[in-house]
C-alpha positions as CSV (number, residue, x, y, z in Angstrom):
1,X,133.5,105.5,113.6
2,X,130.9,108.2,113.5
3,X,128.1,105.9,112.2
4,X,130.3,104.2,109.6
5,X,130.7,101.0,111.4
6,X,129.5,98.8,114.2
7,X,130.4,95.7,116.2
8,X,128.2,92.8,117.2
9,X,129.1,90.7,120.3
10,X,127.1,87.5,119.9
11,X,126.4,84.7,122.3
12,X,125.2,81.4,120.8
13,X,123.5,78.5,122.6
14,X,124.5,75.6,120.3
15,X,123.9,71.8,120.9
16,X,127.7,71.5,121.4
17,X,127.7,74.3,124.1
18,X,127.7,78.0,124.4
19,X,130.2,80.1,122.5
20,X,130.7,83.7,121.4
21,X,131.6,85.5,118.2
22,X,132.2,89.0,117.1
23,X,131.2,90.7,113.9
24,X,132.8,93.8,112.7
25,X,131.1,95.9,110.0
26,X,132.3,99.0,108.2
27,X,130.7,101.3,105.5
28,X,132.7,102.9,102.7
29,X,130.9,106.3,102.6
30,X,132.0,106.9,99.0
31,X,130.7,103.7,97.5
32,X,128.0,103.0,100.1
33,X,129.3,99.4,100.3
34,X,129.4,97.6,103.6
35,X,132.0,95.0,104.5
36,X,131.6,92.5,107.3
37,X,134.1,90.2,109.1
38,X,133.4,87.4,111.5
39,X,135.6,86.2,114.4
40,X,134.5,82.9,116.0
41,X,135.4,82.6,119.7
42,X,136.0,78.9,119.1
43,X,138.8,79.7,116.6
44,X,140.1,83.1,117.8
45,X,143.2,82.9,115.6
46,X,141.3,83.1,112.4
47,X,139.1,85.9,111.0
48,X,136.6,84.5,108.3
49,X,136.7,85.9,104.8
50,X,134.7,89.1,104.5
51,X,131.4,89.6,102.7
52,X,130.6,92.9,101.0
53,X,127.5,94.6,99.5
54,X,124.9,97.3,99.7
55,X,121.4,98.0,100.9
56,X,118.5,98.4,98.5
57,X,114.8,98.8,99.4
58,X,115.6,98.1,103.1
59,X,117.4,94.8,102.4
60,X,121.2,94.5,102.7
61,X,122.8,91.8,100.6
62,X,126.5,91.0,101.2
63,X,128.4,88.4,99.2
64,X,131.8,86.7,99.6
65,X,133.8,83.6,99.0
66,X,134.6,81.0,101.7
67,X,135.6,77.3,102.1
68,X,133.6,74.6,103.9
69,X,135.2,71.2,104.4
70,X,137.8,72.0,101.7
71,X,135.1,73.0,99.2
72,X,134.8,76.6,97.8
73,X,131.4,78.2,98.4
74,X,129.8,81.5,97.8
75,X,128.3,83.1,101.0
76,X,125.4,85.5,101.2
77,X,124.4,87.5,104.2
78,X,121.1,89.4,104.1
79,X,119.8,92.0,106.6
80,X,116.2,93.1,106.9
81,X,114.1,95.0,109.5
82,X,117.2,97.2,110.1
83,X,115.3,100.3,111.1
84,X,113.5,98.6,114.0
85,X,114.7,97.3,117.4
86,X,115.1,93.7,116.2
87,X,117.0,93.5,112.9
88,X,116.9,90.1,111.1
89,X,119.9,88.4,109.6
90,X,120.4,85.3,107.6
91,X,123.3,83.5,105.9
92,X,123.1,81.2,103.0
93,X,125.7,79.3,100.9
94,X,125.9,78.1,97.3
95,X,128.3,75.9,95.6
96,X,127.1,76.8,92.1
97,X,126.0,80.3,92.8
98,X,122.4,79.6,91.7
99,X,120.6,77.7,94.5
100,X,121.1,79.2,98.0
101,X,120.8,77.0,101.1
102,X,120.1,79.1,104.2
103,X,122.1,77.7,107.1
104,X,121.8,80.3,109.8
105,X,119.2,82.9,110.8
106,X,119.2,85.3,113.7
107,X,117.0,88.0,115.2
108,X,119.0,90.6,117.1
109,X,118.0,93.1,119.8
110,X,119.7,96.5,119.9
111,X,121.4,97.3,123.2
């Protein structure tokens, strides 16, 4: 996509066993807004709701809506260290949209 998107093929070592997932990200060059989708290898028939946002001062913040155990939640993904070889990512959820609970962090290595 000429620098306007990327794909992450991820392998996870979880207590329940190893699984894979794919993230697909695209940039709208006009608005400078990124959108990201997640496909979990354990549920290959469902693509998760997307998150969308922008980068400011080296931090990318993308927000979206999702559902966990039948309850609506707000989801926040944040990227940092994106110019180096090991970008950092974290995900948090909020029921009220005020207090964020980080539930997943990852450090990636560029191939």
